[in-house]
Structures are given as structure tokens and as C-alpha cells.
N, C-alpha and C positions, 0 to 999 in steps of 0.2 A: 505617332501623332504630329510631331514637330516637323517631319519630313513631307507629311501630306498637306499641313498648313503652308509650308514655305513654297510647295509647288502651286497651290492655289493662289497665294500672294502673288507670284511672279506671273501667273497666267492672267489674273485680272489687271495688274499693274501694265502689263505689256499690251493688253487688249485696249486699256484706256489710252496709252500713249500712241498706238497706232491710230486709234480714232481721232486723237487730237492733232494729227499730223496735217498741216497745211501746206507742206512743201511738196513739189514735184521732185521725184527721185532722179530724174534725167538731168543732163547737164544743161545748164542756162544757155541761151543763144547768144547773149551779149551782155557786157558788164562795162560799166565806167568807161575806162580808156582802152579796152580790149573788146573781143568778140570774134566771131566767124571771120576768117580771112585775116586776121590781125597778125602782126609779127609776134612770134613765139619765142619762148625759151623752155628749158626743162628744170624740174624740182624734184627733189627727193624728200620724202615726207617719213619722219621717223617719230618714235614714242619713247620716252624713258620715265623713270619713276623712282620715288623713295619707298622702299616697301613698309608694311605694317609688321611690327616685330610680334604680334601676338595671333598672327594668322597664318595659315599654311599656304594658301593660294587665294588670289584674288583675280579673277578671271573677267575680262571685257572682251565683247565682240563688236569690232569697228566696221561699219559698211561704206561709209562716205566720208569724204574730206571735202569741205565747202570753203570758198574764198570770196572775198567781196573787196573792191576798191573803196567802197564808201565807209566813212567812220559812223554813219548814222543808220545804216540798213538794219532793219529788224529781221527776226528768223522767218517771218512770212513774205518778205518782199522777194519780187521775181528777179532782182539783180544779182543774186547768189549764183556763182559758177560752182556746181557740185559735182564731183567726180566719185562714181561709184567704183569701189574696188572690184577687180575681176572676179575675185571671191572674197568673202568676209574674212577678216583677220581676227582670230581670237588669241589673246596675250594674256599670259599670267603675269600681272604687275609685280608680282614677288621676286621674279627674276631679273627684272629691269633695274639694276642697281650697279654702283661702282662703274658707270661708264658704259653699261650695257644699253643698246638701243635696238628696237624693234623696228624694222622697215615696213611702211604701210605702202608706200608708193616708191618706185624706183624709175627715174627718168621720166616723169610725168610731164607731156607737154601742155603748157597753159599760156595764154596771151600774156605777151610782156607788160609790165605795168607795176605799179605799187599798190600792194593789198594791204588794207588797214584793219581787216577782221578775218578771222579763221575759225571754222567750226569743225569739231569731230562728231559725226553721227553714229550713235551705238544701235545694234540690231534691236528691233522690238517686236519681233514676228512672234505670233502666238501659234504658228504653224510648227512642224517639226524643227527640231535644232539645226542650226546652219551647218553646212558642210565642214566649216573650220571648228565649230564646237564639237560636233560629232568625233571629228578626228582626235580631239583632245578627251574623248569619252566623258564629256561634260553632262550633267542633267539640265542645266540652264545655260542660255547664252552668255548671261553675265552672272557669275557665281562666286560664292566664297566658301572655302573649305576652312574649318578650324578644328582645333582639338581641345577639350576641356577635361575635367575630372571624370565626367560621365562617358567620354569617348571622342570619336571623330563625327563631325557634323558637316552636311552639304546643305547650304541655304542659298537663296537668291540674293543678287545684288541689285537692289531698287535703283534704276536710273530715273530720277524725275524728269517727265517730259523729254524722253530720249529723242523723239521726232524732231524736236527743236535743236538739238545738238548741244554740245558743250563748248562755250564760247570763249574765245581769246582775242584780245585786241592788241595791235602792235604792228608798226609798218614793216612791210617785207617786199623787197623789190626783186622782180624777175626781169632781167635784161634780155633784149631781143638778142637770139642767137647764142645766148650764154647757156652752157650745159650744167645741170646738177647743182642748182641753187638748193643747197640744204636747209630744212627747216626742221626743228624738233619741238614736239609738244612735251611738256613737263608736268606729270601728275604727282601728286603725294599721297598714295595709300595709306601711308603711316598715320596721317591725321584726318584724312578725308574720306575714309571708309568708316562710317560710324554705325554701332549697333544700336537697335531699338528693341525693348522688351514689350511684346503686344500680348496681353493675357499670358504671359509666362512662356511665349516663343520668341525667339531670337530671329529678327530680320536685320539685314544690313543695307543701308542706303550710302550712295556716293554723293557727297558734297564737294563737287570738284571746283578747285581754285586752279584752273588751267593756265599755263603760261606758254609761250612760244618764243623760240629764238632761232637766229640764223647760226648755222654751225660754220658759216665762213669766218666768224669773229668770236671765237670762245677759246678758254684755255682750261687747263687741268692742275689739280694739286694732288698729291699722294702722301701718305702717311701709314704709320704702324702703330697698334696699340698692343702693349706687351700683355700677352695672354695670361702670364702667371699672376700678375698684378689684377687683372679682371677676376681671375678665381678667388684671389685672396680677399678681395673686396665683396665678392659675390655680386659683382655688377652684371646687369641684364639690360638688353634692349638698348645697346650703345648707338648713339646717333651723333653723326659729324656734320655741322652745318656751316656753310659760308654765309657771314652777315655783312651788310653794308647798310650806310645810313640811307633813310628813306628821302623822298624828294624834299620834304620838309626840313631835313636836318635835324629831327627831334629824336629819333629811335633807329637802333640798329635792327634791321629786318633781315629774313633768311632770304638768300638768293638761290641757294641751291643745298640740298641736304642728301646724305646717304647712310647706309648702315655698314658695319664693318664685316669682312668676310670671316670665314671660320679660322682663318690663320692670323687674324687681327689686323689685316691691311685693309686700306681703303682708297678709293679715287674719287674725288670730286669731278665730275666732267658730265656734260658740257656747261662750263661757268661762264656766263654771259659777260663781255667786255664791251664797253661803250664803242660804237662804230668808228668814232673820231680819235680814239686812243689806241696806243700800241699795245697797253696793258692796263692793269688796275690793281687796285689794293684792297684786300679784304681781310677780315678777322674771322678766325677759325673757332667756333664753340662746340665742345664735346661734352655731351651729357648722357646720363642713363640712370636706371634704377640703382640704389645703394651705393653711387659714387659722387664724389665732388666734381662740380661743373668745372671744366678747363676752358681757358681762353687764350688764343695764341693771337696776338695784335700785329698788325702791319704786314701781313704776308702778300708779297708781289708776284703777280702771274702775268705772263706775256700772253699776247694772242698768237693762236697758232700752236700753242702746246696742246698735245693730246695725252692720253693715258700712257703711252710709251715714252713720253718726253715731258712727264708732268713736273711742275714744281715740288720738289720735296720739303716737307715740313722740318725735318730733322734727320740726323745721320742715324740715330738709334731709335727703337720702339719708344713710345711714350708710355710711362706708367701711371695708371690711375690711383686715386686713393679713395678710401671708403667714406661713406657718409651715412649717418641717419637720415631717415626722411619722414614726412608726415603727409596725411591725407587731406586734400582741399576738395570741397564740393560747393556746388550751388543749389539753392531751394528749388523745387519744382515750379516751373513757370517764371523763374528769375530772369531768364534771357528773353528779351523783348526787342526786336523781332526773334521768333524761336529759331529762325534759320542763322543765327550770329555764333560766334566762337569767342573763346577767351584766351588772352595772352599773358603771359607771365614774364616780367622783366626784372633784371638786377643790373646795378651800374657799379663799375670800377671806380674807385675814388681817384680824383684827379681833375685838372682843368680840361675843358672841352670834351669830357667823356659822355657818350651817349648811353642810355640804358639798353642792353641786349636781350634778345627775345630768348629766354632760356627754354621756354615750353609753350605749347600751344595746344588746346583741346576744343574740338568741335563739340558744339551742344546738340543733344537728341533734339531733332526738329519737332518731335511730337510730345516732348515732356517739357521743353524749355529748361532743361537742366543737363547734368552729366549723366550718361548711363551708368558710368562707375567713377568714384572719385580719382583724382590724379595724385600722384606722388611727387613730392617736391623735396629736394635735398637741403639739409641743415647746414652742412659744412661750409667754410669760407670758400670763395672762388680761388682757383689756381690759375694765376696769370703768368704769362711768359710774352717776350717780344721776339718776333722773328728774326732769325740770324742767318739768313741766305743758305737755308738747309743745313746749318750746323746744329750741335746739340742745343737744346733749350734749358733755360733756367726759370723754373717756376717759383712764384712767391705766394704765399697763402695770403689772401686780402679779404677783408670783410666787406661786404657790399655796402654802398651808401645806405641802402634800405634797411640794413641791420643783419644781424646773423639769422639765416634762415627766412628772410623776409622779402617780399616781393611786391613790385606796382603790377596791378591787375587790371587789365582793360577788356571790355567787351567790344567786338567789332563785327562789322558785316559790311559788304561793298555798298558804297553810296552813303555810308554814314560816317560820322565823326567819332572817333574812340571816347567811350565813356569809362572813366576809372571808377574804382571802387572808392568807397567814403574814406578809406584810409589804408595805410600799407597792410598787406596780408602778412600775418606772423604765424608762426608756430602756435598750436593750440597748447591752453594750459595743461598742466599734467592731470591726468584722468578724463580728459576730453577726447573723444575718438578722432574728431577731424575738424578742421578750420573751415568755417561756413563763409563763402564770399557774397557780399551784399553790395549790389548797385543801387544806389538810392533813387536813381533816375534813368529813364529809358534813353536810349541813344537817339541823337537828333540827326536827321538826314542833312547832308551837307549842302544839298540845294534847296529842296522844298519838301514839306511832308505832306503827302496825298494819301487818300483812302480809296479802297475798293469796296463797293457795296452792292447788295442785292438781295434777292429773296431765295430762300431754300423751301421748297414745297415737298410735304411727305405725303406718299400716295400708299404706304403700308406700314403694319406695325411689327415687320420682321426685324427691325434694329433698334438697339438701345446705345450704341456706341459709335462715334465717328468723329472725323476732322475734315475740315475744309482746308485744302492745300493750295497755297499761293506759290509760284515759281517764277523764276527770271533768270535768263542765260543758263538754263540747265541746273540752277541751284534752288533749293528750297527756301523761299524768302521768309514765309511766316505760315504758321498754322493757327486753326481756330478750332476748339473743341465744340462739337455741334450736339453733344449728347442732350443738351436740355431742349435742343429743337425736337430731336427725335422722340422724346418723351412725351410730346403732345399727341403723337400718334396720327394715324392715316386721316387725310383730309384737312391737315393743318398746314400753315405756313408761317414763316417768320423772317423778319429782315435781319440781315447780319452786316457788320461793317468791320473791316481789317484796316486798322489806322496806322499811321506813322509809316508808310511804306515810303522808300526813296523815290522821289518824282522830281518834276520840275514845274514851272509856271510860264504863263505867256511871256512875261518879262525875262525869266530865266530859264529857257528850256534845257532838258536834259536828255542827251542822246540815250537810246537803248533802254529806256525805262519800260519795256514791253513785259507784260506779266500773263501767265496763263493759270488755270485753276483745275482742280478736280476734287471730289470728295470721296473718302473711303470710309465705309460703314460696315458694321458687324454687330452680332448679338453676343452679349458677353456670355450667356449660357452655352452657345455652341459657336465659337469663333471660327472654327475650322468649317463648318458647313454653311455659313451665313455672310462670310466675307464678300463685300461688293464694292466696285469702284465705279463711279459716275462722271464722266468728263464735262466740262463746261466748253462749249462752242465759242470759237474766236479768241481773241486775246484783248487786253486792256493796255492802251499806251497812256502812261503817266507822264510823258515826256513834257507836256504842257498843262497838266491838270485837266479834270473836267470829265474824266471817264467815270461812270458808274460802277462799271464790273460785269458781274455774271450772275444770272439767274440759274439755279441748278435745281433738279428734281431727284428726290430719293424714290426710286422705284422698287 
């Protein structure tokens, strides 16, 4: 039943996405400061990832790479220069780790200029599998394989509005006559592939926080974790993160992350380095289940270092220490908007120390909560100072927040982080988990706008469903429309999705372009009744004033 349900999910989702596509898949004739006949350079486009520790495979199928010189172009604009791959590329994100890069384009000729936006377009065909997916013997173009107590499972990976692509912003210059300008896209399947339980069936959704960087100015850091200490602690899902201060200088956020290899070794590559600097300094945070969090401060890395010449953290393997842990969760519908995620921070005592992002958990966009609780360590932080590759001396330090305590934030693009009412602490004896309470909804950093419209029902076939609002390839928010469906055929009702990140006439916001679809089913027969209805067009909330979408349930 689960397999049939999953096949139906992906068929309907991809049908919707194909219908929603407003872009021409051919190459645009002219862009910004380039175009036909303009001077050209060549670029190589690659992809890397931090894998998900609890999944066997995460496959995505990529069909196009799109570039635009404008910082304000929307996915529907005709200014995009889109390149269709000679054949689609199907990549298992689980193997793109420790400096492994998948090449999408090699020596691609593009007009010279500075590009300020890039997008990856994933396959969304409802026809037979792409050639590349067939070669990998997949069931779906975008697919998750996982194993649990009941056995092995193959389910689709839902790519919201795949036709509009996954967006990344950042300046990238292609010089005239210059060969092989390398750009790499970085995904994080470890946190951005999110499971949803829909009437007892598992479906995975990609909530991508895509980043891009130029390989012309990156560095590498290498290290080794002692396997005997991992076994002794019972540590699992060990993750290594490079962190640096955010632009506001208030938090230490992840620059790049990786998992450890079977032998305990790891490589952080490609690590972005500011273009005007010969190197940079980052802090390394190592965490996992059943182990104390480790922090190595002040790690210097030079531009141009690669996996073979990486900065070594220490002469010898690092030993982890055990930690008890507790479970933390949020109540259903606690996350608002539902497309947001939750960050957990701890701070090393001392002057000018910033909180470190110890853990991050994406919310289930359909329930507004976690699909499963997150495990958080109780043990003190293990902190050391980088010693130019020599052995490290770790000190056991209680974080400023307290033993096993965390600052907790809710966050989504275009919003100001909203903190919990108090520091999250381990639950009292006899209490199964700590519950996270956000007393107020997040506030958009620019302006709070709404999308509204009417949902008309022409059938009595469905009793469950959601309105889904997306932006830049991410689910921004969802609204349960089951109460509208309950009114039955011939009825209609207005809806309002509020507090979306947007702009105003006085303070415009670039890229606040939203798309929508509805997904409906009958709870008595979810396999046979699941249906997806797309909305036509898009809503531009960059200056406010858009009403949104009218949709019909047929």
C-alpha cells in the first residue's frame, strides 16, 4: 500500500509542477550584459551535499541550470539564460560528501558578465523515467530509499514547484575568454530532506537551502575521529561543521558540513573564503547522538587548499566522549509559517563569544511541528583552541545557557529569528520530552503581507487537504483546508495566508514571488483519492498589493 501511495503522490505532484511551469526550457537569447554574439567564457557547474544519516539514498534528477545577471529577476522573467543538460543528471546526494563533487556541466560557454542569481531545475516529467534515472534503476526521478524496522522502502522525494527551480543568490563573474570558472551548488540533505506522515504513509519533501560558491577561492580542512571512542560512546550520526559569525555578528552559523567516513576521517571542502582575503578563520563543531559536542576554535585555512592539501585539525585522531541526551519537540501547528525550521544554540563562556549552532531541525511543512523529536546532548561542551595541526587539548565547559540547555530560535528566509520564551532545558524526571514554545509568530524583516483568494469545491470526493504556498523552491506556508472541503460540492470559501515575507511601495523586497497549489484526498481511501490542483500564475508580494490565487477542487 505504501509503495502504491508513493507512486501516486509523485505522479500527481509532478503533474502539478509541470502544469505550473511558466518558463521556456530553451536558452534565452539575451540577458543583462550578455547575449547572442557577446564575449564568452566557460564555466563548470558542480554539486555537493551533506548526506542524511538516517537515509540510504537521496536521488535527484537535474535537467537545467539557469543564470541571470539581475538581482531582482523572478522565475517567470524572460531574462534567464537557461542551459539544458545534454542528458539529465541523476545524482545520489548521499555520496556527495567529504569533498566529493558531481559535475553537471563541464566547460559550458556562457556570455561574459556577473551573474547574481542561479537556479537548478529538477526533472518533473510524468512520462517514463529520464534516461539517467533509468540507468540508476530508480522508480522515480527524485527518490528516497530508507530502511526501518519493517524493512527497505522506496518513496518519492517531493520537489515543490520544481519547474521554478531551486534558487541561489550570490555574485559570480565569468570573464571573457577565461576558461573553466568553477561554481558549486551546496545542498544539505541531512537537514533539508524532511519526512511527512500522511495517513500513515511516509512521504519526503525537499526544503532546499541552496548555496553557491566559486571553486576559484575555497579551502579545505581535514580531520580524524577515533573509531574506538565512537564505539565506546555509542555515538551515531556524527556531523562535522565549519561555523563563522553571521553578517550581524550575533551568531555562529554553519558555512559547510560533512559526515565522517567509515574510517573516521573527514574533509570539509569546498569551504568558502572571502574573495578579497588569502584565507579565513572558522570554528569547527562536531556533534552526534550519544556524544558530547566538541568545538575547535580559531582554525585557519588558506585559499587554494584542496582535499590533498587540506589544513589538518590535529596530529592524531580526536576522541569523543559520551553524553546522555533528551528529546525535544514542538506542538502541532507551533511553527508559523509552517515552512520554517528550528535552531539550537549554545555559548562558550568568555568575552566576545557568540552562540554556536549546535543543531537544526526542519519542521514538517504540513503539520507545523517536527515529524519526530530531536535528540540533544546534556554533557558539557568539549572546547579546544586550534594549534596549527598539532594535538588539541580539550576542556570540559558548561555552556552559558546551562548544563544541557539551549537558546532556541525559529527561522525562515525573510523573517527575523524568534526565540523561545525561555532557555530550553532538559525535562524533569519522569517527563518524556522537552516541549518548545514560541510565544509569538516570527515577524518578516521587511513587511508582512498576505495571500488571499477563494477555494471553490465542485465535488464531495475529498475531506482532507492543504493549500501550499511556495517561494524560491521552498514551501513557505501551508493551510489546512479540510473545513472548506466539509461544506461539500457547490460551496466556496475565502482563505487568507497571512504574515508572508514581502515588501511595500516604500520598502520593496526583491524576489518575493509566490506560487500555490492544493493537495486533497479522502481519509477513508487516501491511496485512491489523492489529487493535486495547481493555481495559475504567481503572486508578487515585493511591493504588497497582490490578492493571490483562486483555486478549484475538482
